[in-house]
C-alpha positions as CSV (number, residue, x, y, z in Angstrom):
1,M,3.4,-15.0,-4.8
2,K,0.0,-14.2,-3.3
3,K,-0.2,-17.7,-1.8
4,L,3.2,-17.3,-0.3
5,I,2.4,-13.9,1.3
6,G,-0.9,-15.3,2.6
7,G,1.0,-18.2,4.1
8,L,3.5,-15.9,5.8
9,V,0.7,-13.8,7.2
10,L,-1.0,-16.9,8.7
11,I,2.3,-18.0,10.3
12,L,2.9,-14.6,11.8
13,L,-0.7,-14.4,13.1
14,F,-0.3,-17.9,14.6
15,G,3.0,-17.0,16.2
16,A,1.5,-13.8,17.7
17,C,-1.5,-15.8,19.1
18,K,0.8,-18.4,20.5
19,S,3.1,-15.9,22.2
20,N,0.1,-14.2,23.9
21,T,-1.1,-17.5,25.4
22,V,-0.9,-17.5,29.2
23,K,0.3,-20.8,30.7
24,V,-2.1,-22.1,33.3
25,L,-1.0,-24.7,35.9
26,P,-3.3,-27.7,36.5
27,I,-5.5,-28.0,39.7
28,Y,-5.0,-31.1,41.7
29,G,-7.1,-33.0,44.3
30,N,-10.7,-34.1,44.4
31,R,-13.4,-32.1,42.5
32,S,-17.1,-32.1,42.3
33,A,-19.8,-30.5,40.2
34,E,-22.1,-27.8,41.7
35,T,-25.2,-26.6,39.9
36,K,-26.7,-23.2,40.7
37,T,-29.1,-20.8,39.1
38,V,-27.7,-17.7,37.5
39,N,-30.0,-15.2,35.8
40,G,-32.7,-17.9,35.6
41,Q,-30.5,-20.5,34.0
42,Q,-28.9,-23.6,35.5
43,V,-25.1,-23.3,35.5
44,T,-22.7,-26.1,36.6
45,D,-19.4,-25.2,38.1
46,T,-16.5,-27.4,39.1
47,V,-15.6,-27.2,42.8
48,Y,-12.0,-28.1,43.6
49,Q,-10.5,-29.5,46.8
50,T,-9.2,-26.7,49.0
51,V,-7.0,-26.6,52.2
52,P,-9.3,-26.2,55.2
53,A,-8.8,-23.5,57.8
54,F,-6.0,-24.0,60.3
55,K,-4.2,-22.0,63.0
56,F,-0.9,-23.0,64.6
57,V,2.1,-21.2,66.3
58,N,5.1,-20.1,64.3
59,Q,8.8,-19.8,65.3
60,Y,8.2,-16.3,66.7
61,G,5.4,-17.6,69.1
62,D,2.7,-15.9,67.0
63,S,-0.6,-17.6,66.3
64,V,-1.0,-17.7,62.5
65,G,-2.9,-19.7,60.0
66,S,-4.9,-19.9,56.8
67,K,-6.5,-16.5,57.4
68,N,-3.0,-14.9,57.2
69,L,-2.5,-16.6,53.8
70,Q,-5.8,-15.6,52.1
71,N,-4.0,-13.4,49.6
72,D,-0.9,-15.4,49.2
73,I,0.6,-18.2,47.0
74,Y,2.5,-20.5,49.3
75,V,4.6,-23.7,49.4
76,A,3.9,-26.2,52.2
77,D,6.1,-29.0,53.4
78,F,6.4,-31.4,56.4
79,F,9.5,-32.0,58.4
80,F,11.0,-32.3,61.9
81,T,14.1,-30.6,63.2
82,S,15.9,-33.7,64.4
83,C,15.3,-35.6,61.1
84,P,18.5,-37.5,60.1
85,S,17.4,-38.4,56.6
86,I,15.7,-36.3,54.0
87,C,14.9,-33.1,55.9
88,P,18.3,-31.4,55.7
89,G,18.4,-31.8,51.9
90,M,14.8,-30.6,51.7
91,Q,15.5,-27.4,53.7
92,R,18.6,-26.7,51.7
93,N,16.6,-26.8,48.5
94,M,13.7,-24.8,50.1
95,L,16.3,-22.1,50.8
96,N,16.5,-21.6,47.0
97,V,12.7,-21.0,47.0
98,Y,13.1,-18.6,50.0
99,N,15.9,-16.6,48.4
100,A,14.0,-16.4,45.1
101,F,10.8,-14.9,46.8
102,K,11.7,-13.6,50.2
103,D,11.1,-10.0,49.0
104,T,7.8,-10.9,47.2
105,A,4.9,-9.9,49.4
106,D,2.4,-12.5,48.2
107,V,4.6,-15.6,48.2
108,K,5.2,-17.6,51.5
109,I,6.7,-20.9,52.7
110,I,5.0,-22.9,55.4
111,S,6.9,-25.8,57.1
112,F,4.8,-27.9,59.4
113,T,6.7,-29.9,62.1
114,I,5.5,-33.5,62.5
115,D,7.2,-33.7,65.9
116,P,5.4,-30.9,67.8
117,K,6.3,-32.2,71.2
118,H,10.1,-31.7,70.6
119,D,9.8,-28.9,68.0
120,T,8.6,-26.1,70.2
121,P,8.5,-22.5,68.8
122,A,11.8,-21.9,70.5
123,V,13.4,-24.9,68.8
124,L,11.9,-23.9,65.5
125,K,13.3,-20.4,65.9
126,K,16.8,-21.8,66.4
127,Y,16.4,-24.0,63.4
128,A,15.2,-21.0,61.3
129,D,18.1,-18.9,62.5
130,K,20.6,-21.6,61.6
131,L,19.2,-21.7,58.1
132,G,19.5,-17.9,57.9
133,V,15.7,-17.4,57.7
134,S,14.2,-14.2,59.0
135,G,11.1,-12.2,58.6
136,N,7.6,-13.6,57.8
137,S,8.1,-15.1,54.3
138,W,8.9,-18.5,55.8
139,W,7.0,-19.8,58.8
140,F,7.9,-23.0,60.8
141,L,4.7,-24.1,62.4
142,N,4.0,-26.1,65.6
143,G,0.5,-27.4,66.2
144,D,-1.7,-30.3,67.5
145,R,-0.2,-33.5,66.2
146,D,-3.5,-35.0,64.9
147,A,-4.4,-31.7,63.2
148,V,-1.1,-31.5,61.4
149,Y,-1.2,-35.2,60.3
150,G,-4.7,-34.7,59.1
151,L,-3.8,-31.7,57.0
152,A,-0.8,-33.6,55.6
153,T,-2.6,-36.7,54.4
154,K,-6.1,-35.3,53.6
155,S,-5.4,-31.8,52.3
156,Y,-1.8,-31.6,51.1
157,L,-1.8,-35.2,50.0
158,V,1.6,-35.9,51.8
159,G,2.2,-39.1,53.7
160,V,3.4,-38.7,57.3
161,T,3.4,-41.2,60.2
162,Q,5.2,-41.9,63.4
163,D,7.3,-45.1,63.3
164,S,9.6,-46.1,66.1
165,T,11.6,-48.3,63.7
166,A,12.4,-45.5,61.3
167,A,15.5,-43.2,61.6
168,G,14.4,-40.3,63.9
169,G,11.1,-42.0,64.7
170,Y,9.0,-40.6,61.8
171,V,8.4,-41.4,58.2
172,H,7.3,-38.7,55.8
173,Q,7.3,-37.8,52.1
174,G,9.4,-34.9,51.0
175,Y,7.0,-33.1,48.8
176,F,6.8,-29.4,48.4
177,V,3.2,-28.5,47.7
178,L,2.2,-25.4,45.8
179,I,-1.0,-23.7,46.9
180,D,-2.7,-20.9,45.1
181,K,-4.6,-17.9,46.5
182,Q,-7.9,-19.9,46.4
183,Q,-6.3,-22.6,48.7
184,R,-6.1,-25.1,45.8
185,I,-3.2,-27.5,45.1
186,R,-1.4,-26.4,41.9
187,G,1.7,-28.6,42.0
188,S,3.7,-31.2,44.0
189,Y,7.5,-31.5,43.8
190,D,10.1,-33.8,45.2
191,G,11.9,-31.5,47.7
192,T,15.0,-33.6,47.6
193,D,15.4,-33.1,43.8
194,P,17.0,-29.7,42.9
195,K,15.6,-30.0,39.3
196,Q,12.1,-30.3,40.6
197,V,12.7,-27.4,43.0
198,D,13.8,-25.3,40.1
199,Q,10.6,-26.3,38.4
200,L,8.7,-25.2,41.5
201,I,10.3,-21.8,41.3
202,A,9.4,-21.5,37.7
203,D,5.8,-22.6,38.4
204,I,5.4,-20.0,41.2
205,K,6.3,-17.3,38.7
206,T,3.7,-18.8,36.3
207,L,1.1,-18.9,39.0
208,K,1.8,-15.2,39.8
209,A,1.1,-14.3,36.2
210,E,-2.0,-16.4,36.0
211,P,-5.4,-14.6,35.9
212,V,-7.1,-15.0,39.3
213,S,-10.3,-17.0,38.9
214,K,-13.3,-16.1,41.0
């Protein structure tokens, strides 16, 4: 009987510990080791890839960028308004993310156009209006083409290119990239797949509950 009671206590304790465990999302991208001296001792920290500073113009004609996102979790994607292929499906799925968090102050969506010549702020505003997007929880950004393409491929790890043989003149991957408040990649999801977008929504909630590392 004592053994049985002892076993039940261990099971209950294990269950309690397991229930108190906070899920932590992985950190993606390149990483390096940095050694520094703390209180006279050598300490090695892992330094993770982060999204560099940027500043573009949103659908309201406002100049915004990474400084405006310093205290935010955000989702980034790349698109163009005249896209005849994957973009319409991506934006319909992104609307689910928008509706889930549009009233959450520290969660944003950032959609970068890869056709800045055509997608002026006025065009982006019409596009946002058609989707039913208002306020500042979802920005559609226009910026220098090379700067946008560099961010896509080097920082967000999303392939984009101009291709005259492709439908609409551009080829791009449809990933939704989850960025934390330290500007690190915490997830990448196929924006054309509703199930992966549902997982993104769940992971944003997980990330909000995650202790903020310094």
